[in-house]
C-alpha positions as MATLAB code, in Angstrom:
seq = 'MNDMTDLNAITSETEIERKGEAPSLREDERQPCEVWTRVMGYHRPVASFNTGKKGEYAERRFFREQACGLGH';
ca = [
       4.556    1.144  -22.968;
       1.650    2.126  -20.707;
       1.375    4.924  -18.110;
       2.587    2.590  -15.362;
       5.926    1.879  -17.060;
       6.534    5.191  -18.759;
       9.180    6.888  -16.614;
       8.437   10.229  -18.181;
       4.916   10.086  -16.776;
       6.096    9.604  -13.142;
       6.307   12.791  -11.128;
       8.325   12.780   -7.933;
       7.047   14.241   -4.664;
       9.758   16.872   -4.699;
       8.568   18.082   -8.085;
       5.022   18.348   -6.795;
       6.179   20.209   -3.705;
       8.292   22.566   -5.759;
       5.361   23.403   -8.088;
       3.004   23.801   -5.170;
       0.537   21.383   -6.656;
      -1.071   18.468   -4.931;
      -2.351   15.521   -6.936;
      -6.118   15.242   -6.845;
      -8.785   13.057   -8.356;
     -12.484   13.609   -8.777;
     -14.688   11.091   -7.062;
     -15.654    9.522  -10.414;
     -11.908    8.952  -11.193;
     -11.286    7.027   -7.990;
     -11.261    3.222   -7.759;
     -11.000    0.796   -4.885;
      -7.552   -0.315   -3.805;
      -7.066   -4.090   -3.632;
      -5.257   -5.047   -0.417;
      -3.199   -8.273   -0.340;
      -1.648   -9.918    2.680;
       0.455  -12.982    3.425;
      -1.478  -15.884    4.889;
      -0.037  -19.343    5.551;
       3.016  -18.753    3.331;
       1.385  -17.222    0.295;
      -0.259  -13.933   -0.690;
      -4.025  -13.471   -1.078;
      -6.366  -10.528   -1.560;
      -8.154   -9.658    1.631;
     -11.438   -9.292   -0.339;
     -11.420  -13.068   -0.939;
     -11.321  -13.898    2.807;
     -14.317  -15.482    4.499;
     -16.026  -13.565    7.374;
     -13.843  -15.163   10.074;
     -10.572  -14.500    8.289;
     -11.587  -10.906    7.648;
     -12.188  -10.579   11.401;
      -8.759  -11.986   12.185;
      -7.186   -9.604    9.686;
      -8.950   -6.635   11.357;
      -7.586   -7.668   14.745;
      -3.935   -7.878   13.677;
      -1.479   -5.726   15.598;
       1.588   -4.272   13.988;
       4.848   -3.660   15.720;
       8.318   -2.389   15.000;
      11.111   -4.690   16.219;
      13.974   -2.876   17.913;
      17.622   -3.974   17.633;
      18.881   -5.844   20.681;
      22.201   -3.985   20.736;
      24.269   -7.064   21.629;
      27.843   -6.688   20.464;
      27.085   -4.835   17.185;
];
């Protein structure tokens, strides 16, 4: 089992708050996060997009749909 699947290695946010510790990493320990998104029915990493598709991705607007409240 590796660190990602070892449940004993996972610390919950409430444990961190209770101990008064905040997780931190040195700059040399950090690594880039790979962002994936759904395009045309399948998932792809944003880093693999061409220039035009990266521009479209940057222009996306996000919204939260509200319930219509009809009869329920």
